[in-house]
C-alpha positions in Angstrom: 40.6 57.9 -18.4 41.4 61.6 -17.7 44.5 63.1 -19.3 47.4 64.4 -17.2 46.7 68.0 -18.1 43.0 67.7 -17.0 44.1 66.1 -13.7 46.6 69.0 -13.1 44.0 71.6 -13.9 41.5 70.0 -11.5 44.2 70.0 -8.8 44.9 73.6 -9.3 41.2 74.5 -9.2 40.9 72.7 -5.8 43.9 74.5 -4.4 43.1 78.0 -5.9 40.8 79.3 -3.1 43.4 78.8 -0.4 46.6 79.5 -2.3 46.4 83.3 -2.3 45.9 83.3 1.5 48.9 81.1 2.0 51.0 83.6 0.1 49.6 86.5 2.0 49.7 84.8 5.4 53.2 86.0 6.4 52.4 89.6 5.6 49.0 89.4 7.3 50.6 87.9 10.4 53.1 90.7 10.7 50.4 93.3 10.2 48.2 91.6 12.7 50.9 91.4 15.4 52.6 94.7 15.0 49.7 97.0 13.8 46.2 95.7 14.3 46.7 94.2 17.7 48.5 97.3 19.2 45.8 99.5 17.6 42.9 97.6 19.1 44.7 97.2 22.4 45.3 101.0 22.6 41.6 101.8 21.8 40.4 99.3 24.5 42.9 100.6 27.1 41.7 104.2 26.4 38.5 103.3 28.2 40.2 101.8 31.2 42.3 103.0 34.1 45.0 100.5 33.3 48.5 101.2 34.7 51.8 99.5 33.8 51.6 96.7 36.4 47.8 96.9 37.0 45.3 95.5 34.4 42.7 98.2 35.2 38.9 98.4 35.0 36.5 99.9 32.5 36.0 103.6 33.2 34.1 104.7 30.1 34.9 108.2 28.9 36.6 109.3 32.2 40.1 109.5 30.5 38.7 111.7 27.7 36.9 114.0 30.2 40.1 114.3 32.1 41.9 115.4 28.9 39.6 118.4 28.7 40.9 119.7 32.1 44.6 118.7 31.6 46.7 121.8 31.0 49.6 119.7 29.6 47.3 118.1 27.0 46.3 121.5 25.6 49.9 122.6 25.6 50.8 119.4 23.7 47.9 120.0 21.2 49.0 123.6 20.7 52.6 122.7 20.0 51.7 119.8 17.7 49.3 122.1 15.8 51.9 124.8 15.5 54.4 122.3 14.3 52.1 121.3 11.4 51.5 125.0 10.5 55.2 125.7 10.6 56.6 122.6 8.9 54.1 121.5 6.2 54.2 124.7 4.0 58.0 124.5 4.0 58.1 120.8 3.2 55.6 121.3 0.3 57.4 124.2 -1.4 61.1 124.0 -0.6 61.6 120.4 -1.9 59.9 121.3 -5.1 62.3 124.2 -5.7 65.2 121.9 -4.7 64.0 119.3 -7.2 63.8 121.9 -10.0 67.4 122.9 -9.1 68.9 119.4 -9.1 66.8 118.2 -12.1 69.2 120.0 -14.4 71.8 117.9 -16.1 74.9 119.9 -15.4 78.4 118.7 -14.3 78.6 117.7 -10.7 74.9 117.7 -10.1 75.0 114.1 -8.9 77.1 115.1 -5.9 74.6 117.7 -4.9 71.7 115.2 -5.2 73.5 112.9 -2.9 74.4 115.7 -0.5 70.8 116.9 -0.3 69.6 113.3 0.4 72.2 112.5 3.0 70.2 113.9 6.0 67.3 111.5 5.1 69.4 108.4 5.7 71.2 109.8 8.7 69.9 108.7 12.2 67.6 111.2 13.7 69.5 110.8 17.0 72.7 111.8 15.4 71.1 114.7 13.5 69.4 115.9 16.7 72.7 115.8 18.7 74.5 117.7 15.9 71.9 120.5 15.9 72.0 120.6 19.7 75.7 121.1 19.5 75.3 123.8 16.9 72.6 125.7 18.7 73.7 125.3 22.3 74.4 128.3 24.5 78.1 127.7 23.9 77.7 126.0 20.5 79.1 127.0 17.1 76.2 129.2 16.0 76.3 131.3 19.2 80.0 131.5 19.1 79.9 133.0 15.6 77.1 135.4 16.6 79.1 136.6 19.6 82.1 137.0 17.3 80.2 139.4 15.0 78.8 141.3 17.9 75.2 140.0 17.9 75.4 138.2 21.2 74.3 134.8 22.2 70.7 133.7 21.5 68.9 131.1 23.6 67.9 128.7 20.8 67.4 125.9 23.3 66.3 127.8 26.3 63.6 130.1 24.9 60.2 128.4 24.5 59.4 129.6 21.0 62.9 129.6 19.7 63.3 126.0 20.8 60.1 124.9 18.9 61.3 126.9 15.9 64.7 125.2 16.0 63.1 121.7 16.2 60.9 122.7 13.1 64.1 123.7 11.3 65.6 120.3 12.0 62.5 118.5 10.7 62.5 120.6 7.5 66.2 120.1 7.0 66.0 116.3 7.4 62.9 116.0 5.2 64.0 118.1 2.2 65.8 115.3 0.5 63.0 112.7 0.9 60.3 114.9 -0.6 62.8 116.1 -3.2 63.0 112.6 -4.6 59.2 112.4 -4.8 59.0 115.7 -6.7 61.8 114.5 -9.0 59.7 111.5 -10.0 56.7 113.8 -10.7 58.7 116.4 -12.6 60.1 113.6 -14.9 56.5 113.1 -16.2 55.9 116.8 -17.0 56.1 117.2 -20.9 59.0 119.5 -21.9 56.7 120.7 -24.7 54.6 122.6 -22.2 57.5 124.6 -21.0 58.7 125.3 -24.5 55.2 126.5 -25.5 55.0 128.8 -22.5 58.5 130.1 -23.3 57.4 130.9 -26.9 54.4 132.8 -25.5 56.9 135.0 -23.6 56.4 133.4 -20.1 59.4 133.9 -17.8 60.7 131.4 -15.3 58.4 132.4 -12.5 55.3 132.3 -14.7 56.3 128.9 -16.2 56.6 127.6 -12.6 53.2 128.9 -11.6 51.3 128.0 -14.8 53.1 124.8 -15.9 55.0 123.2 -13.1 52.7 123.7 -10.2 49.5 122.4 -12.0 51.4 119.4 -13.4 52.6 118.3 -9.9 49.6 119.4 -7.9 48.6 115.9 -7.0 52.2 115.2 -5.8 52.0 118.4 -3.7 48.8 117.1 -2.1 50.5 113.8 -1.3 53.5 115.6 0.2 51.2 117.8 2.2 49.3 114.8 3.6 52.5 112.8 4.5 54.3 115.8 6.1 51.2 117.0 8.1 50.8 113.5 9.6 54.5 113.2 10.4 54.6 116.8 11.8 51.6 116.3 14.1 53.2 113.1 15.5 56.7 114.7 16.0 58.7 113.3 18.8 62.4 112.8 18.3 63.4 116.3 17.3 61.7 118.0 20.2 62.6 115.3 22.6 66.3 115.6 21.7 66.5 119.3 21.7 64.1 120.1 24.6 64.9 117.1 26.8 62.5 114.6 28.5 60.9 117.5 30.3 59.7 119.3 27.1 61.8 122.5 27.4 61.3 125.3 30.0 58.4 124.3 32.3 57.4 121.7 29.8 56.0 124.4 27.4 57.5 122.7 24.3 55.9 119.3 25.0 54.1 117.7 22.1 51.2 115.2 22.2 53.4 112.2 21.4 55.9 113.3 24.1 53.0 113.5 26.5 52.0 109.9 25.6 55.6 108.7 26.2 55.9 110.6 29.5 52.5 109.5 30.8 52.4 105.9 29.8 55.9 104.7 30.6 57.6 103.7 33.9 56.5 101.4 36.7 53.6 103.8 37.5 52.7 104.8 34.0 49.1 105.6 33.3 48.6 103.3 30.3 44.9 104.0 30.0 45.3 107.8 30.0 48.2 107.6 27.6 46.1 105.4 25.3 43.3 108.1 25.3 45.8 110.7 24.2 47.0 108.3 21.5 43.4 107.9 20.2 43.1 111.7 20.0 46.4 111.8 18.0 45.0 109.1 15.6 41.7 110.9 15.1 43.4 114.3 14.4 45.9 112.7 11.9 43.1 111.0 10.1 41.2 114.3 10.0 44.2 116.1 8.6 44.5 113.6 5.8 40.8 113.9 5.0 41.0 117.7 5.0 43.9 117.6 2.5 42.2 115.1 0.2 38.9 117.1 0.4 40.7 120.3 -0.5 42.2 118.5 -3.5 38.8 117.3 -4.7 37.4 120.8 -4.4 40.1 122.1 -6.7 39.5 119.4 -9.2 35.8 120.4 -9.4 
């Protein structure tokens, strides 16, 4: 007669192959419904002429060929690329400097840590409206400039100033988030390395370049990858500051704004918008691979 312990062990062995899947089922269901299905549906729609209320038919690469001759697509690609070039270097370096500043244990530093992180938890809509109020033609910034005799500046009416203003909002809102990531990395940097460099006569700048930067280089790569993907997919900042039309003559439209404008509404071209989405996906994956490849080259 089998003992109770052996019976229990046999029951566990019979249930073991399916038990992990039962635990993972809720998460897999959520991923399947909200990530995998929309992704596959977008890729399939990219090869059709589907509209909002019309299923559409297979058209092959017609949508992608149309992209090559679409002026708004190239404007969106230009603006999204410029956004990456303008935002990513700032979000890689400035949060690191900020983390070095708030890392010090001095009286009142907890208040500044909270203050720097506050924009991260604030709603992007609220943040965007605040900056629109500040930079508007009759906003606070222009009123101050006019008071000191500089004159009003069209932050929200000039094509390039509007894009630069949106970049400023993105950097300002992301500083605190990436600062936290750098703080975690800096906590693992041995203090002895800084002390040894100081004994050798290295100043603050030299210690930063020879000790801090090499120690957190992998974190800088991570921040660069995350911020580049987020910058290329920017939508809210530009949409709130430039409006649905994408600024003067639509010259500040980004690719994600173009997807939203093309694929929504009763007559939205879902198939064409899906093709733009596929391009955005391919470019973001390429950006991440380029960053990771550059990191591997430096390791070798």
